[in-house]
Biopython code that builds the backbone (N, CA, C, O; Angstrom):
import numpy as np
from Bio.PDB.StructureBuilder import StructureBuilder

atoms = [
    (1, "MET", "N", (111.234, 79.691, 108.577)),
    (1, "MET", "CA", (109.828, 79.606, 108.886)),
    (1, "MET", "C", (109.170, 78.697, 107.841)),
    (1, "MET", "O", (109.417, 78.831, 106.643)),
    (2, "SER", "N", (108.353, 77.795, 108.303)),
    (2, "SER", "CA", (107.713, 76.829, 107.409)),
    (2, "SER", "C", (106.435, 77.397, 106.798)),
    (2, "SER", "O", (105.920, 78.427, 107.233)),
    (3, "ARG", "N", (105.950, 76.715, 105.800)),
    (3, "ARG", "CA", (104.679, 77.111, 105.183)),
    (3, "ARG", "C", (103.525, 77.014, 106.180)),
    (3, "ARG", "O", (102.615, 77.843, 106.180)),
    (4, "VAL", "N", (103.580, 76.012, 107.007)),
    (4, "VAL", "CA", (102.531, 75.828, 108.015)),
    (4, "VAL", "C", (102.523, 77.022, 108.969)),
    (4, "VAL", "O", (101.461, 77.537, 109.317)),
    (5, "GLU", "N", (103.713, 77.458, 109.390)),
    (5, "GLU", "CA", (103.797, 78.618, 110.279)),
    (5, "GLU", "C", (103.289, 79.885, 109.581)),
    (5, "GLU", "O", (102.559, 80.680, 110.174)),
    (6, "LEU", "N", (103.681, 80.061, 108.326)),
    (6, "LEU", "CA", (103.204, 81.219, 107.564)),
    (6, "LEU", "C", (101.689, 81.205, 107.436)),
    (6, "LEU", "O", (101.030, 82.229, 107.620)),
    (7, "LYS", "N", (101.141, 80.034, 107.118)),
    (7, "LYS", "CA", (99.690, 79.911, 106.976)),
    (7, "LYS", "C", (98.995, 80.252, 108.292)),
    (7, "LYS", "O", (97.965, 80.926, 108.297)),
    (8, "SER", "N", (99.547, 79.796, 109.381)),
    (8, "SER", "CA", (98.966, 80.069, 110.691)),
    (8, "SER", "C", (98.972, 81.574, 110.981)),
    (8, "SER", "O", (97.990, 82.113, 111.490)),
    (9, "ILE", "N", (100.061, 82.239, 110.661)),
    (9, "ILE", "CA", (100.157, 83.684, 110.874)),
    (9, "ILE", "C", (99.121, 84.417, 110.021)),
    (9, "ILE", "O", (98.439, 85.321, 110.502)),
    (10, "VAL", "N", (99.011, 84.022, 108.762)),
    (10, "VAL", "CA", (98.050, 84.651, 107.864)),
    (10, "VAL", "C", (96.626, 84.422, 108.365)),
    (10, "VAL", "O", (95.805, 85.338, 108.357)),
    (11, "ASP", "N", (96.339, 83.202, 108.799)),
    (11, "ASP", "CA", (94.997, 82.885, 109.300)),
    (11, "ASP", "C", (94.617, 83.743, 110.506)),
    (11, "ASP", "O", (93.440, 84.048, 110.701)),
    (12, "ARG", "N", (95.591, 84.128, 111.305)),
    (12, "ARG", "CA", (95.328, 84.937, 112.501)),
    (12, "ARG", "C", (95.337, 86.440, 112.197)),
    (12, "ARG", "O", (94.971, 87.245, 113.052)),
    (13, "SER", "N", (95.746, 86.814, 111.001)),
    (13, "SER", "CA", (95.877, 88.232, 110.644)),
    (13, "SER", "C", (94.528, 88.866, 110.338)),
    (13, "SER", "O", (93.552, 88.192, 110.010)),
    (14, "SER", "N", (94.513, 90.183, 110.458)),
    (14, "SER", "CA", (93.291, 90.932, 110.144)),
    (14, "SER", "C", (93.070, 90.939, 108.628)),
    (14, "SER", "O", (93.981, 90.659, 107.849)),
    (15, "ALA", "N", (91.849, 91.263, 108.236)),
    (15, "ALA", "CA", (91.533, 91.352, 106.811)),
    (15, "ALA", "C", (92.413, 92.400, 106.139)),
    (15, "ALA", "O", (92.862, 92.202, 105.010)),
    (16, "GLU", "N", (92.660, 93.500, 106.819)),
    (16, "GLU", "CA", (93.510, 94.561, 106.269)),
    (16, "GLU", "C", (94.932, 94.054, 106.038)),
    (16, "GLU", "O", (95.529, 94.326, 104.997)),
    (17, "ASP", "N", (95.469, 93.323, 107.003)),
    (17, "ASP", "CA", (96.826, 92.783, 106.854)),
    (17, "ASP", "C", (96.891, 91.740, 105.740)),
    (17, "ASP", "O", (97.874, 91.679, 105.002)),
    (18, "ARG", "N", (95.839, 90.913, 105.617)),
    (18, "ARG", "CA", (95.821, 89.916, 104.532)),
    (18, "ARG", "C", (95.752, 90.589, 103.170)),
    (18, "ARG", "O", (96.388, 90.140, 102.216)),
    (19, "LEU", "N", (94.979, 91.667, 103.079)),
    (19, "LEU", "CA", (94.899, 92.414, 101.824)),
    (19, "LEU", "C", (96.257, 93.010, 101.474)),
    (19, "LEU", "O", (96.687, 92.943, 100.322)),
    (20, "PHE", "N", (96.933, 93.590, 102.460)),
    (20, "PHE", "CA", (98.267, 94.137, 102.239)),
    (20, "PHE", "C", (99.223, 93.037, 101.800)),
    (20, "PHE", "O", (99.991, 93.224, 100.856)),
    (21, "LEU", "N", (99.185, 91.903, 102.470)),
    (21, "LEU", "CA", (100.071, 90.798, 102.135)),
    (21, "LEU", "C", (99.821, 90.293, 100.718)),
    (21, "LEU", "O", (100.767, 90.010, 99.983)),
    (22, "ALA", "N", (98.562, 90.180, 100.336)),
    (22, "ALA", "CA", (98.224, 89.736, 98.980)),
    (22, "ALA", "C", (98.780, 90.712, 97.951)),
    (22, "ALA", "O", (99.348, 90.296, 96.941)),
    (23, "ALA", "N", (98.620, 92.000, 98.203)),
    (23, "ALA", "CA", (99.136, 93.014, 97.285)),
    (23, "ALA", "C", (100.660, 92.957, 97.224)),
    (23, "ALA", "O", (101.248, 93.079, 96.150)),
    (24, "TYR", "N", (101.292, 92.773, 98.371)),
    (24, "TYR", "CA", (102.749, 92.699, 98.414)),
    (24, "TYR", "C", (103.260, 91.472, 97.653)),
    (24, "TYR", "O", (104.216, 91.573, 96.884)),
    (25, "LEU", "N", (102.634, 90.330, 97.863)),
    (25, "LEU", "CA", (103.054, 89.121, 97.156)),
    (25, "LEU", "C", (102.864, 89.268, 95.646)),
    (25, "LEU", "O", (103.685, 88.796, 94.859)),
    (26, "HIS", "N", (101.774, 89.927, 95.253)),
    (26, "HIS", "CA", (101.547, 90.194, 93.830)),
    (26, "HIS", "C", (102.659, 91.094, 93.287)),
    (26, "HIS", "O", (103.176, 90.860, 92.194)),
    (27, "HIS", "N", (103.021, 92.117, 94.051)),
    (27, "HIS", "CA", (104.109, 93.020, 93.659)),
    (27, "HIS", "C", (105.425, 92.262, 93.499)),
    (27, "HIS", "O", (106.136, 92.447, 92.511)),
    (28, "VAL", "N", (105.743, 91.423, 94.453)),
    (28, "VAL", "CA", (106.998, 90.666, 94.396)),
    (28, "VAL", "C", (107.013, 89.741, 93.181)),
    (28, "VAL", "O", (108.031, 89.637, 92.496)),
    (29, "ALA", "N", (105.901, 89.074, 92.912)),
    (29, "ALA", "CA", (105.831, 88.185, 91.757)),
    (29, "ALA", "C", (106.010, 88.979, 90.466)),
    (29, "ALA", "O", (106.718, 88.534, 89.562)),
    (30, "ALA", "N", (105.380, 90.143, 90.370)),
    (30, "ALA", "CA", (105.506, 90.971, 89.165)),
    (30, "ALA", "C", (106.918, 91.519, 89.032)),
    (30, "ALA", "O", (107.461, 91.575, 87.929)),
    (31, "ARG", "N", (107.509, 91.919, 90.137)),
    (31, "ARG", "CA", (108.863, 92.473, 90.130)),
    (31, "ARG", "C", (109.863, 91.461, 89.599)),
    (31, "ARG", "O", (110.824, 91.830, 88.924)),
    (32, "ASP", "N", (109.647, 90.209, 89.895)),
    (32, "ASP", "CA", (110.577, 89.158, 89.498)),
    (32, "ASP", "C", (110.230, 88.514, 88.156)),
    (32, "ASP", "O", (110.932, 87.605, 87.713)),
    (33, "ASP", "N", (109.154, 88.973, 87.500)),
    (33, "ASP", "CA", (108.688, 88.394, 86.248)),
    (33, "ASP", "C", (109.292, 89.156, 85.066)),
    (33, "ASP", "O", (109.047, 90.353, 84.914)),
    (34, "ALA", "N", (110.071, 88.480, 84.239)),
    (34, "ALA", "CA", (110.741, 89.115, 83.108)),
    (34, "ALA", "C", (109.742, 89.701, 82.118)),
    (34, "ALA", "O", (110.008, 90.747, 81.526)),
    (35, "THR", "N", (108.606, 89.052, 81.926)),
    (35, "THR", "CA", (107.591, 89.562, 80.995)),
    (35, "THR", "C", (107.028, 90.882, 81.498)),
    (35, "THR", "O", (106.869, 91.825, 80.723)),
    (36, "VAL", "N", (106.730, 90.955, 82.781)),
    (36, "VAL", "CA", (106.206, 92.195, 83.364)),
    (36, "VAL", "C", (107.247, 93.306, 83.234)),
    (36, "VAL", "O", (106.908, 94.438, 82.889)),
    (37, "GLN", "N", (108.498, 92.989, 83.507)),
    (37, "GLN", "CA", (109.553, 93.987, 83.400)),
    (37, "GLN", "C", (109.683, 94.512, 81.973)),
    (37, "GLN", "O", (109.885, 95.708, 81.764)),
    (38, "ARG", "N", (109.569, 93.623, 80.999)),
    (38, "ARG", "CA", (109.647, 94.032, 79.593)),
    (38, "ARG", "C", (108.464, 94.946, 79.243)),
    (38, "ARG", "O", (108.646, 95.956, 78.563)),
    (39, "GLU", "N", (107.268, 94.602, 79.699)),
    (39, "GLU", "CA", (106.092, 95.432, 79.440)),
    (39, "GLU", "C", (106.251, 96.815, 80.062)),
    (39, "GLU", "O", (105.865, 97.813, 79.454)),
    (40, "LEU", "N", (106.811, 96.883, 81.257)),
    (40, "LEU", "CA", (107.039, 98.171, 81.901)),
    (40, "LEU", "C", (108.067, 98.998, 81.137)),
    (40, "LEU", "O", (107.893, 100.205, 80.968)),
    (41, "MET", "N", (109.132, 98.357, 80.677)),
    (41, "MET", "CA", (110.139, 99.070, 79.892)),
    (41, "MET", "C", (109.549, 99.581, 78.583)),
    (41, "MET", "O", (109.838, 100.704, 78.171)),
    (42, "ASP", "N", (108.725, 98.764, 77.925)),
    (42, "ASP", "CA", (108.068, 99.190, 76.681)),
    (42, "ASP", "C", (107.158, 100.388, 76.939)),
    (42, "ASP", "O", (107.161, 101.348, 76.168)),
    (43, "ALA", "N", (106.390, 100.335, 78.009)),
    (43, "ALA", "CA", (105.493, 101.441, 78.346)),
    (43, "ALA", "C", (106.288, 102.707, 78.639)),
    (43, "ALA", "O", (105.903, 103.798, 78.218)),
    (44, "HIS", "N", (107.386, 102.564, 79.352)),
    (44, "HIS", "CA", (108.239, 103.715, 79.662)),
    (44, "HIS", "C", (108.792, 104.335, 78.380)),
    (44, "HIS", "O", (108.834, 105.558, 78.249)),
    (45, "GLN", "N", (109.210, 103.504, 77.448)),
    (45, "GLN", "CA", (109.742, 104.014, 76.181)),
    (45, "GLN", "C", (108.670, 104.749, 75.385)),
    (45, "GLN", "O", (108.950, 105.776, 74.768)),
    (46, "GLU", "N", (107.442, 104.228, 75.397)),
    (46, "GLU", "CA", (106.344, 104.902, 74.701)),
    (46, "GLU", "C", (106.079, 106.278, 75.308)),
    (46, "GLU", "O", (105.889, 107.256, 74.586)),
    (47, "ILE", "N", (106.068, 106.344, 76.615)),
    (47, "ILE", "CA", (105.837, 107.624, 77.298)),
    (47, "ILE", "C", (106.978, 108.591, 76.989)),
    (47, "ILE", "O", (106.740, 109.760, 76.684)),
    (48, "ALA", "N", (108.208, 108.104, 77.067)),
    (48, "ALA", "CA", (109.364, 108.949, 76.806)),
    (48, "ALA", "C", (109.374, 109.467, 75.365)),
    (48, "ALA", "O", (109.896, 110.549, 75.097)),
    (49, "SER", "N", (108.801, 108.701, 74.447)),
    (49, "SER", "CA", (108.780, 109.121, 73.046)),
    (49, "SER", "C", (107.613, 110.062, 72.742)),
    (49, "SER", "O", (107.448, 110.495, 71.602)),
    (50, "GLY", "N", (106.795, 110.384, 73.765)),
    (50, "GLY", "CA", (105.715, 111.340, 73.575)),
    (50, "GLY", "C", (104.328, 110.736, 73.502)),
    (50, "GLY", "O", (103.345, 111.472, 73.417)),
    (51, "ARG", "N", (104.222, 109.442, 73.531)),
    (51, "ARG", "CA", (102.896, 108.805, 73.495)),
    (51, "ARG", "C", (102.326, 108.784, 74.912)),
    (51, "ARG", "O", (102.677, 107.940, 75.736)),
    (52, "LYS", "N", (101.445, 109.732, 75.159)),
    (52, "LYS", "CA", (100.888, 109.886, 76.501)),
    (52, "LYS", "C", (99.374, 109.948, 76.427)),
    (52, "LYS", "O", (98.803, 110.143, 75.353)),
    (53, "VAL", "N", (98.735, 109.782, 77.555)),
    (53, "VAL", "CA", (97.282, 109.866, 77.653)),
    (53, "VAL", "C", (96.944, 111.155, 78.388)),
    (53, "VAL", "O", (97.508, 111.438, 79.445)),
    (54, "ARG", "N", (96.051, 111.914, 77.844)),
    (54, "ARG", "CA", (95.609, 113.146, 78.504)),
    (54, "ARG", "C", (94.553, 112.791, 79.553)),
    (54, "ARG", "O", (93.869, 111.773, 79.448)),
    (55, "LEU", "N", (94.438, 113.647, 80.558)),
    (55, "LEU", "CA", (93.504, 113.396, 81.656)),
    (55, "LEU", "C", (92.071, 113.249, 81.152)),
    (55, "LEU", "O", (91.343, 112.365, 81.605)),
    (56, "ALA", "N", (91.666, 114.100, 80.228)),
    (56, "ALA", "CA", (90.293, 114.024, 79.710)),
    (56, "ALA", "C", (90.032, 112.664, 79.053)),
    (56, "ALA", "O", (88.960, 112.087, 79.231)),
    (57, "GLY", "N", (91.000, 112.156, 78.301)),
    (57, "GLY", "CA", (90.838, 110.851, 77.670)),
    (57, "GLY", "C", (90.778, 109.729, 78.689)),
    (57, "GLY", "O", (90.016, 108.775, 78.527)),
    (58, "LEU", "N", (91.571, 109.842, 79.728)),
    (58, "LEU", "CA", (91.564, 108.837, 80.793)),
    (58, "LEU", "C", (90.221, 108.835, 81.520)),
    (58, "LEU", "O", (89.698, 107.776, 81.867)),
    (59, "LYS", "N", (89.668, 110.026, 81.749)),
    (59, "LYS", "CA", (88.355, 110.112, 82.409)),
    (59, "LYS", "C", (87.274, 109.480, 81.529)),
    (59, "LYS", "O", (86.390, 108.790, 82.036)),
    (60, "ARG", "N", (87.340, 109.714, 80.205)),
    (60, "ARG", "CA", (86.365, 109.100, 79.304)),
    (60, "ARG", "C", (86.480, 107.574, 79.343)),
    (60, "ARG", "O", (85.472, 106.869, 79.384)),
    (61, "LEU", "N", (87.705, 107.079, 79.330)),
    (61, "LEU", "CA", (87.932, 105.635, 79.406)),
    (61, "LEU", "C", (87.360, 105.074, 80.703)),
    (61, "LEU", "O", (86.689, 104.042, 80.693)),
    (62, "HIS", "N", (87.623, 105.743, 81.807)),
    (62, "HIS", "CA", (87.128, 105.302, 83.113)),
    (62, "HIS", "C", (85.610, 105.268, 83.137)),
    (62, "HIS", "O", (85.012, 104.297, 83.599)),
    (63, "THR", "N", (84.988, 106.331, 82.640)),
    (63, "THR", "CA", (83.529, 106.395, 82.607)),
    (63, "THR", "C", (82.953, 105.250, 81.788)),
    (63, "THR", "O", (81.966, 104.628, 82.182)),
    (64, "GLY", "N", (83.574, 104.976, 80.644)),
    (64, "GLY", "CA", (83.116, 103.868, 79.800)),
    (64, "GLY", "C", (83.245, 102.533, 80.489)),
    (64, "GLY", "O", (82.356, 101.687, 80.385)),
    (65, "LEU", "N", (84.350, 102.332, 81.197)),
    (65, "LEU", "CA", (84.553, 101.068, 81.912)),
    (65, "LEU", "C", (83.539, 100.919, 83.048)),
    (65, "LEU", "O", (83.016, 99.829, 83.276)),
    (66, "VAL", "N", (83.266, 101.998, 83.749)),
    (66, "VAL", "CA", (82.276, 101.956, 84.848)),
    (66, "VAL", "C", (80.909, 101.605, 84.281)),
    (66, "VAL", "O", (80.199, 100.767, 84.839)),
    (67, "ARG", "N", (80.536, 102.242, 83.173)),
    (67, "ARG", "CA", (79.242, 101.957, 82.554)),
    (67, "ARG", "C", (79.152, 100.501, 82.086)),
    (67, "ARG", "O", (78.078, 99.900, 82.110)),
    (68, "ALA", "N", (80.280, 99.947, 81.664)),
    (68, "ALA", "CA", (80.302, 98.559, 81.189)),
    (68, "ALA", "C", (80.362, 97.571, 82.351)),
    (68, "ALA", "O", (80.302, 96.359, 82.146)),
    (69, "GLY", "N", (80.483, 98.096, 83.573)),
    (69, "GLY", "CA", (80.529, 97.219, 84.743)),
    (69, "GLY", "C", (81.888, 96.614, 85.004)),
    (69, "GLY", "O", (81.997, 95.560, 85.631)),
    (70, "ARG", "N", (82.903, 97.264, 84.535)),
    (70, "ARG", "CA", (84.264, 96.732, 84.734)),
    (70, "ARG", "C", (84.923, 97.473, 85.817)),
    (70, "ARG", "O", (86.074, 97.189, 86.149)),
]
sb = StructureBuilder()
sb.init_structure("model")
sb.init_model(0)
sb.init_chain("A")
sb.init_seg("    ")
for serial, (resi, resn, name, xyz) in enumerate(atoms, 1):
    if name == "N":
        sb.init_residue(resn, " ", resi, " ")
    sb.init_atom(name, np.array(xyz, "f"), 0.0, 1.0, " ", f" {name:<3s}", serial, name[0])
structure = sb.get_structure()
């Protein structure tokens, strides 16, 4: 399938399908990115070693980000 054919299919797709496709393509790019994989492994090791975030702290962070408009 050519790029032109893919573009045509995407152009005819619903907004929901385009959103799904964008998320999927982002996932595939991240999955194949060595830097992303290293960051995920580092995060996993931190969690496994006991460095975790409590729900209350996460809620405070979220509230702060919402207030900051992020």
